[in-house]
Chimera marker file (.cmm) of the C-alpha trace (Angstrom):
<marker_set name="trace">
<marker id="1" x="0.013" y="0.022" z="0.041" r="1" g="1" b="0" radius="0.5"/>
<marker id="2" x="1.439" y="3.237" z="-1.127" r="1" g="1" b="0" radius="0.5"/>
<marker id="3" x="1.340" y="6.173" z="1.334" r="1" g="1" b="0" radius="0.5"/>
<marker id="4" x="0.270" y="9.702" z="0.268" r="1" g="1" b="0" radius="0.5"/>
<marker id="5" x="3.855" y="10.858" z="0.736" r="1" g="1" b="0" radius="0.5"/>
<marker id="6" x="5.205" y="8.119" z="-1.573" r="1" g="1" b="0" radius="0.5"/>
<marker id="7" x="2.533" y="8.970" z="-4.127" r="1" g="1" b="0" radius="0.5"/>
<marker id="8" x="3.409" y="12.754" z="-4.113" r="1" g="1" b="0" radius="0.5"/>
<marker id="9" x="7.128" y="12.137" z="-4.422" r="1" g="1" b="0" radius="0.5"/>
<marker id="10" x="6.478" y="9.577" z="-7.303" r="1" g="1" b="0" radius="0.5"/>
<marker id="11" x="4.444" y="12.182" z="-9.220" r="1" g="1" b="0" radius="0.5"/>
<marker id="12" x="7.190" y="14.878" z="-8.605" r="1" g="1" b="0" radius="0.5"/>
<marker id="13" x="9.878" y="12.532" z="-9.763" r="1" g="1" b="0" radius="0.5"/>
<marker id="14" x="7.775" y="11.442" z="-12.825" r="1" g="1" b="0" radius="0.5"/>
<marker id="15" x="7.334" y="15.079" z="-13.875" r="1" g="1" b="0" radius="0.5"/>
<marker id="16" x="10.893" y="16.018" z="-13.473" r="1" g="1" b="0" radius="0.5"/>
<marker id="17" x="12.332" y="12.851" z="-14.915" r="1" g="1" b="0" radius="0.5"/>
<marker id="18" x="10.110" y="13.267" z="-18.048" r="1" g="1" b="0" radius="0.5"/>
<marker id="19" x="11.628" y="16.654" z="-18.678" r="1" g="1" b="0" radius="0.5"/>
<marker id="20" x="15.136" y="15.282" z="-18.174" r="1" g="1" b="0" radius="0.5"/>
<marker id="21" x="14.493" y="12.299" z="-20.570" r="1" g="1" b="0" radius="0.5"/>
<marker id="22" x="12.870" y="14.655" z="-23.180" r="1" g="1" b="0" radius="0.5"/>
<marker id="23" x="16.152" y="16.543" z="-23.391" r="1" g="1" b="0" radius="0.5"/>
<marker id="24" x="18.087" y="13.226" z="-23.523" r="1" g="1" b="0" radius="0.5"/>
<marker id="25" x="15.882" y="11.902" z="-26.299" r="1" g="1" b="0" radius="0.5"/>
<marker id="26" x="16.801" y="14.871" z="-28.476" r="1" g="1" b="0" radius="0.5"/>
<marker id="27" x="20.308" y="13.337" z="-28.674" r="1" g="1" b="0" radius="0.5"/>
<marker id="28" x="18.837" y="10.111" z="-30.237" r="1" g="1" b="0" radius="0.5"/>
<marker id="29" x="17.046" y="11.098" z="-33.489" r="1" g="1" b="0" radius="0.5"/>
<marker id="30" x="13.696" y="9.423" z="-34.039" r="1" g="1" b="0" radius="0.5"/>
<marker id="31" x="13.275" y="8.197" z="-30.441" r="1" g="1" b="0" radius="0.5"/>
<marker id="32" x="10.402" y="8.964" z="-28.090" r="1" g="1" b="0" radius="0.5"/>
<marker id="33" x="10.906" y="8.132" z="-24.411" r="1" g="1" b="0" radius="0.5"/>
<marker id="34" x="8.076" y="8.554" z="-21.905" r="1" g="1" b="0" radius="0.5"/>
<marker id="35" x="7.829" y="7.848" z="-18.165" r="1" g="1" b="0" radius="0.5"/>
<marker id="36" x="4.816" y="5.673" z="-17.669" r="1" g="1" b="0" radius="0.5"/>
<marker id="37" x="5.138" y="5.065" z="-13.984" r="1" g="1" b="0" radius="0.5"/>
<marker id="38" x="7.236" y="5.833" z="-10.890" r="1" g="1" b="0" radius="0.5"/>
<marker id="39" x="7.206" y="3.745" z="-7.728" r="1" g="1" b="0" radius="0.5"/>
<marker id="40" x="9.023" y="4.860" z="-4.680" r="1" g="1" b="0" radius="0.5"/>
<marker id="41" x="10.085" y="2.634" z="-1.831" r="1" g="1" b="0" radius="0.5"/>
<marker id="42" x="8.607" y="3.102" z="1.662" r="1" g="1" b="0" radius="0.5"/>
<marker id="43" x="11.813" y="4.605" z="2.960" r="1" g="1" b="0" radius="0.5"/>
<marker id="44" x="11.934" y="7.000" z="-0.093" r="1" g="1" b="0" radius="0.5"/>
<marker id="45" x="15.406" y="5.750" z="-0.878" r="1" g="1" b="0" radius="0.5"/>
<marker id="46" x="14.756" y="4.067" z="-4.240" r="1" g="1" b="0" radius="0.5"/>
<marker id="47" x="12.686" y="5.142" z="-7.192" r="1" g="1" b="0" radius="0.5"/>
<marker id="48" x="11.631" y="2.569" z="-9.804" r="1" g="1" b="0" radius="0.5"/>
<marker id="49" x="11.075" y="4.377" z="-13.079" r="1" g="1" b="0" radius="0.5"/>
<marker id="50" x="9.166" y="2.584" z="-15.797" r="1" g="1" b="0" radius="0.5"/>
<marker id="51" x="9.910" y="3.784" z="-19.367" r="1" g="1" b="0" radius="0.5"/>
<marker id="52" x="8.074" y="3.364" z="-22.665" r="1" g="1" b="0" radius="0.5"/>
<marker id="53" x="10.367" y="3.666" z="-25.689" r="1" g="1" b="0" radius="0.5"/>
<marker id="54" x="9.361" y="4.057" z="-29.296" r="1" g="1" b="0" radius="0.5"/>
<marker id="55" x="10.253" y="2.792" z="-31.931" r="1" g="1" b="0" radius="0.5"/>
<marker id="56" x="10.752" y="-0.878" z="-30.910" r="1" g="1" b="0" radius="0.5"/>
<marker id="57" x="13.992" y="-1.331" z="-32.888" r="1" g="1" b="0" radius="0.5"/>
<marker id="58" x="15.662" y="1.195" z="-30.749" r="1" g="1" b="0" radius="0.5"/>
<marker id="59" x="14.566" y="-0.098" z="-27.318" r="1" g="1" b="0" radius="0.5"/>
<marker id="60" x="17.760" y="-2.038" z="-26.443" r="1" g="1" b="0" radius="0.5"/>
<marker id="61" x="20.276" y="0.584" z="-27.386" r="1" g="1" b="0" radius="0.5"/>
<marker id="62" x="18.317" y="3.350" z="-25.763" r="1" g="1" b="0" radius="0.5"/>
<marker id="63" x="17.832" y="1.408" z="-22.489" r="1" g="1" b="0" radius="0.5"/>
<marker id="64" x="21.594" y="0.632" z="-22.414" r="1" g="1" b="0" radius="0.5"/>
<marker id="65" x="22.350" y="4.365" z="-22.901" r="1" g="1" b="0" radius="0.5"/>
<marker id="66" x="19.890" y="5.371" z="-20.198" r="1" g="1" b="0" radius="0.5"/>
<marker id="67" x="21.472" y="2.748" z="-17.813" r="1" g="1" b="0" radius="0.5"/>
<marker id="68" x="24.876" y="4.149" z="-18.461" r="1" g="1" b="0" radius="0.5"/>
<marker id="69" x="23.866" y="7.667" z="-17.836" r="1" g="1" b="0" radius="0.5"/>
<marker id="70" x="21.602" y="6.991" z="-14.724" r="1" g="1" b="0" radius="0.5"/>
<marker id="71" x="24.058" y="8.765" z="-12.434" r="1" g="1" b="0" radius="0.5"/>
<marker id="72" x="23.859" y="11.989" z="-14.526" r="1" g="1" b="0" radius="0.5"/>
<marker id="73" x="20.032" y="11.749" z="-14.465" r="1" g="1" b="0" radius="0.5"/>
<marker id="74" x="20.089" y="11.374" z="-10.688" r="1" g="1" b="0" radius="0.5"/>
<marker id="75" x="22.275" y="14.463" z="-10.480" r="1" g="1" b="0" radius="0.5"/>
<marker id="76" x="19.956" y="16.457" z="-12.614" r="1" g="1" b="0" radius="0.5"/>
<marker id="77" x="16.987" y="15.283" z="-10.581" r="1" g="1" b="0" radius="0.5"/>
<marker id="78" x="18.787" y="16.355" z="-7.496" r="1" g="1" b="0" radius="0.5"/>
<marker id="79" x="19.369" y="19.821" z="-8.806" r="1" g="1" b="0" radius="0.5"/>
<marker id="80" x="15.614" y="20.183" z="-9.693" r="1" g="1" b="0" radius="0.5"/>
<marker id="81" x="14.303" y="18.789" z="-6.429" r="1" g="1" b="0" radius="0.5"/>
<marker id="82" x="16.833" y="19.972" z="-3.917" r="1" g="1" b="0" radius="0.5"/>
<marker id="83" x="14.255" y="22.154" z="-2.186" r="1" g="1" b="0" radius="0.5"/>
<marker id="84" x="11.563" y="19.513" z="-2.082" r="1" g="1" b="0" radius="0.5"/>
<marker id="85" x="13.426" y="16.375" z="-1.069" r="1" g="1" b="0" radius="0.5"/>
<marker id="86" x="16.054" y="15.897" z="1.725" r="1" g="1" b="0" radius="0.5"/>
<marker id="87" x="17.528" y="12.746" z="0.036" r="1" g="1" b="0" radius="0.5"/>
<marker id="88" x="17.434" y="12.172" z="-3.637" r="1" g="1" b="0" radius="0.5"/>
<marker id="89" x="16.435" y="8.507" z="-4.196" r="1" g="1" b="0" radius="0.5"/>
<marker id="90" x="18.505" y="6.053" z="-6.095" r="1" g="1" b="0" radius="0.5"/>
<marker id="91" x="17.067" y="5.527" z="-9.595" r="1" g="1" b="0" radius="0.5"/>
<marker id="92" x="16.399" y="2.131" z="-11.149" r="1" g="1" b="0" radius="0.5"/>
<marker id="93" x="15.076" y="2.095" z="-14.670" r="1" g="1" b="0" radius="0.5"/>
<marker id="94" x="12.742" y="-0.577" z="-16.025" r="1" g="1" b="0" radius="0.5"/>
<marker id="95" x="11.277" y="-1.083" z="-19.442" r="1" g="1" b="0" radius="0.5"/>
<marker id="96" x="7.497" y="-0.802" z="-19.320" r="1" g="1" b="0" radius="0.5"/>
<marker id="97" x="6.273" y="-3.515" z="-21.803" r="1" g="1" b="0" radius="0.5"/>
<marker id="98" x="2.562" y="-3.036" z="-21.099" r="1" g="1" b="0" radius="0.5"/>
<marker id="99" x="1.858" y="-1.988" z="-24.685" r="1" g="1" b="0" radius="0.5"/>
<marker id="100" x="3.586" y="-5.068" z="-26.015" r="1" g="1" b="0" radius="0.5"/>
<marker id="101" x="1.469" y="-7.241" z="-23.690" r="1" g="1" b="0" radius="0.5"/>
<marker id="102" x="-1.742" y="-5.556" z="-24.830" r="1" g="1" b="0" radius="0.5"/>
<marker id="103" x="-0.877" y="-6.028" z="-28.480" r="1" g="1" b="0" radius="0.5"/>
<marker id="104" x="-0.146" y="-9.637" z="-27.806" r="1" g="1" b="0" radius="0.5"/>
<marker id="105" x="-3.476" y="-10.170" z="-26.032" r="1" g="1" b="0" radius="0.5"/>
<marker id="106" x="-5.231" y="-8.333" z="-28.840" r="1" g="1" b="0" radius="0.5"/>
<marker id="107" x="-3.610" y="-10.682" z="-31.433" r="1" g="1" b="0" radius="0.5"/>
<marker id="108" x="-4.631" y="-13.693" z="-29.416" r="1" g="1" b="0" radius="0.5"/>
<marker id="109" x="-8.246" y="-12.495" z="-29.218" r="1" g="1" b="0" radius="0.5"/>
<marker id="110" x="-8.347" y="-11.604" z="-32.903" r="1" g="1" b="0" radius="0.5"/>
<marker id="111" x="-6.683" y="-14.807" z="-34.062" r="1" g="1" b="0" radius="0.5"/>
<link id1="1" id2="2" r="1" g="1" b="0" radius="0.2"/>
<link id1="2" id2="3" r="1" g="1" b="0" radius="0.2"/>
<link id1="3" id2="4" r="1" g="1" b="0" radius="0.2"/>
<link id1="4" id2="5" r="1" g="1" b="0" radius="0.2"/>
<link id1="5" id2="6" r="1" g="1" b="0" radius="0.2"/>
<link id1="6" id2="7" r="1" g="1" b="0" radius="0.2"/>
<link id1="7" id2="8" r="1" g="1" b="0" radius="0.2"/>
<link id1="8" id2="9" r="1" g="1" b="0" radius="0.2"/>
<link id1="9" id2="10" r="1" g="1" b="0" radius="0.2"/>
<link id1="10" id2="11" r="1" g="1" b="0" radius="0.2"/>
<link id1="11" id2="12" r="1" g="1" b="0" radius="0.2"/>
<link id1="12" id2="13" r="1" g="1" b="0" radius="0.2"/>
<link id1="13" id2="14" r="1" g="1" b="0" radius="0.2"/>
<link id1="14" id2="15" r="1" g="1" b="0" radius="0.2"/>
<link id1="15" id2="16" r="1" g="1" b="0" radius="0.2"/>
<link id1="16" id2="17" r="1" g="1" b="0" radius="0.2"/>
<link id1="17" id2="18" r="1" g="1" b="0" radius="0.2"/>
<link id1="18" id2="19" r="1" g="1" b="0" radius="0.2"/>
<link id1="19" id2="20" r="1" g="1" b="0" radius="0.2"/>
<link id1="20" id2="21" r="1" g="1" b="0" radius="0.2"/>
<link id1="21" id2="22" r="1" g="1" b="0" radius="0.2"/>
<link id1="22" id2="23" r="1" g="1" b="0" radius="0.2"/>
<link id1="23" id2="24" r="1" g="1" b="0" radius="0.2"/>
<link id1="24" id2="25" r="1" g="1" b="0" radius="0.2"/>
<link id1="25" id2="26" r="1" g="1" b="0" radius="0.2"/>
<link id1="26" id2="27" r="1" g="1" b="0" radius="0.2"/>
<link id1="27" id2="28" r="1" g="1" b="0" radius="0.2"/>
<link id1="28" id2="29" r="1" g="1" b="0" radius="0.2"/>
<link id1="29" id2="30" r="1" g="1" b="0" radius="0.2"/>
<link id1="30" id2="31" r="1" g="1" b="0" radius="0.2"/>
<link id1="31" id2="32" r="1" g="1" b="0" radius="0.2"/>
<link id1="32" id2="33" r="1" g="1" b="0" radius="0.2"/>
<link id1="33" id2="34" r="1" g="1" b="0" radius="0.2"/>
<link id1="34" id2="35" r="1" g="1" b="0" radius="0.2"/>
<link id1="35" id2="36" r="1" g="1" b="0" radius="0.2"/>
<link id1="36" id2="37" r="1" g="1" b="0" radius="0.2"/>
<link id1="37" id2="38" r="1" g="1" b="0" radius="0.2"/>
<link id1="38" id2="39" r="1" g="1" b="0" radius="0.2"/>
<link id1="39" id2="40" r="1" g="1" b="0" radius="0.2"/>
<link id1="40" id2="41" r="1" g="1" b="0" radius="0.2"/>
<link id1="41" id2="42" r="1" g="1" b="0" radius="0.2"/>
<link id1="42" id2="43" r="1" g="1" b="0" radius="0.2"/>
<link id1="43" id2="44" r="1" g="1" b="0" radius="0.2"/>
<link id1="44" id2="45" r="1" g="1" b="0" radius="0.2"/>
<link id1="45" id2="46" r="1" g="1" b="0" radius="0.2"/>
<link id1="46" id2="47" r="1" g="1" b="0" radius="0.2"/>
<link id1="47" id2="48" r="1" g="1" b="0" radius="0.2"/>
<link id1="48" id2="49" r="1" g="1" b="0" radius="0.2"/>
<link id1="49" id2="50" r="1" g="1" b="0" radius="0.2"/>
<link id1="50" id2="51" r="1" g="1" b="0" radius="0.2"/>
<link id1="51" id2="52" r="1" g="1" b="0" radius="0.2"/>
<link id1="52" id2="53" r="1" g="1" b="0" radius="0.2"/>
<link id1="53" id2="54" r="1" g="1" b="0" radius="0.2"/>
<link id1="54" id2="55" r="1" g="1" b="0" radius="0.2"/>
<link id1="55" id2="56" r="1" g="1" b="0" radius="0.2"/>
<link id1="56" id2="57" r="1" g="1" b="0" radius="0.2"/>
<link id1="57" id2="58" r="1" g="1" b="0" radius="0.2"/>
<link id1="58" id2="59" r="1" g="1" b="0" radius="0.2"/>
<link id1="59" id2="60" r="1" g="1" b="0" radius="0.2"/>
<link id1="60" id2="61" r="1" g="1" b="0" radius="0.2"/>
<link id1="61" id2="62" r="1" g="1" b="0" radius="0.2"/>
<link id1="62" id2="63" r="1" g="1" b="0" radius="0.2"/>
<link id1="63" id2="64" r="1" g="1" b="0" radius="0.2"/>
<link id1="64" id2="65" r="1" g="1" b="0" radius="0.2"/>
<link id1="65" id2="66" r="1" g="1" b="0" radius="0.2"/>
<link id1="66" id2="67" r="1" g="1" b="0" radius="0.2"/>
<link id1="67" id2="68" r="1" g="1" b="0" radius="0.2"/>
<link id1="68" id2="69" r="1" g="1" b="0" radius="0.2"/>
<link id1="69" id2="70" r="1" g="1" b="0" radius="0.2"/>
<link id1="70" id2="71" r="1" g="1" b="0" radius="0.2"/>
<link id1="71" id2="72" r="1" g="1" b="0" radius="0.2"/>
<link id1="72" id2="73" r="1" g="1" b="0" radius="0.2"/>
<link id1="73" id2="74" r="1" g="1" b="0" radius="0.2"/>
<link id1="74" id2="75" r="1" g="1" b="0" radius="0.2"/>
<link id1="75" id2="76" r="1" g="1" b="0" radius="0.2"/>
<link id1="76" id2="77" r="1" g="1" b="0" radius="0.2"/>
<link id1="77" id2="78" r="1" g="1" b="0" radius="0.2"/>
<link id1="78" id2="79" r="1" g="1" b="0" radius="0.2"/>
<link id1="79" id2="80" r="1" g="1" b="0" radius="0.2"/>
<link id1="80" id2="81" r="1" g="1" b="0" radius="0.2"/>
<link id1="81" id2="82" r="1" g="1" b="0" radius="0.2"/>
<link id1="82" id2="83" r="1" g="1" b="0" radius="0.2"/>
<link id1="83" id2="84" r="1" g="1" b="0" radius="0.2"/>
<link id1="84" id2="85" r="1" g="1" b="0" radius="0.2"/>
<link id1="85" id2="86" r="1" g="1" b="0" radius="0.2"/>
<link id1="86" id2="87" r="1" g="1" b="0" radius="0.2"/>
<link id1="87" id2="88" r="1" g="1" b="0" radius="0.2"/>
<link id1="88" id2="89" r="1" g="1" b="0" radius="0.2"/>
<link id1="89" id2="90" r="1" g="1" b="0" radius="0.2"/>
<link id1="90" id2="91" r="1" g="1" b="0" radius="0.2"/>
<link id1="91" id2="92" r="1" g="1" b="0" radius="0.2"/>
<link id1="92" id2="93" r="1" g="1" b="0" radius="0.2"/>
<link id1="93" id2="94" r="1" g="1" b="0" radius="0.2"/>
<link id1="94" id2="95" r="1" g="1" b="0" radius="0.2"/>
<link id1="95" id2="96" r="1" g="1" b="0" radius="0.2"/>
<link id1="96" id2="97" r="1" g="1" b="0" radius="0.2"/>
<link id1="97" id2="98" r="1" g="1" b="0" radius="0.2"/>
<link id1="98" id2="99" r="1" g="1" b="0" radius="0.2"/>
<link id1="99" id2="100" r="1" g="1" b="0" radius="0.2"/>
<link id1="100" id2="101" r="1" g="1" b="0" radius="0.2"/>
<link id1="101" id2="102" r="1" g="1" b="0" radius="0.2"/>
<link id1="102" id2="103" r="1" g="1" b="0" radius="0.2"/>
<link id1="103" id2="104" r="1" g="1" b="0" radius="0.2"/>
<link id1="104" id2="105" r="1" g="1" b="0" radius="0.2"/>
<link id1="105" id2="106" r="1" g="1" b="0" radius="0.2"/>
<link id1="106" id2="107" r="1" g="1" b="0" radius="0.2"/>
<link id1="107" id2="108" r="1" g="1" b="0" radius="0.2"/>
<link id1="108" id2="109" r="1" g="1" b="0" radius="0.2"/>
<link id1="109" id2="110" r="1" g="1" b="0" radius="0.2"/>
<link id1="110" id2="111" r="1" g="1" b="0" radius="0.2"/>
</marker_set>
């Protein structure tokens, strides 16, 4: 069960991380990155960030690049949220494959 504080911090991180990743996506032509969900641990020390990446053929390379630059993203997040949060949570990126699962279910139902 997520507390109100966790929910508020997750929304704040989602908004700021969306802006950070929007600037990052400009370095990779033809790529769209969106933050679909953020989950924060109860101690507010870890933020699990779920990303949707389009097009599908660039998912692997984009996720690798994001993983390599995660410390830079945390630093940018810290500079944006230094007045709202005492401790900037560690960031763990995950690929959100909800759309792929929905397409697969849709294919099964139609087929």
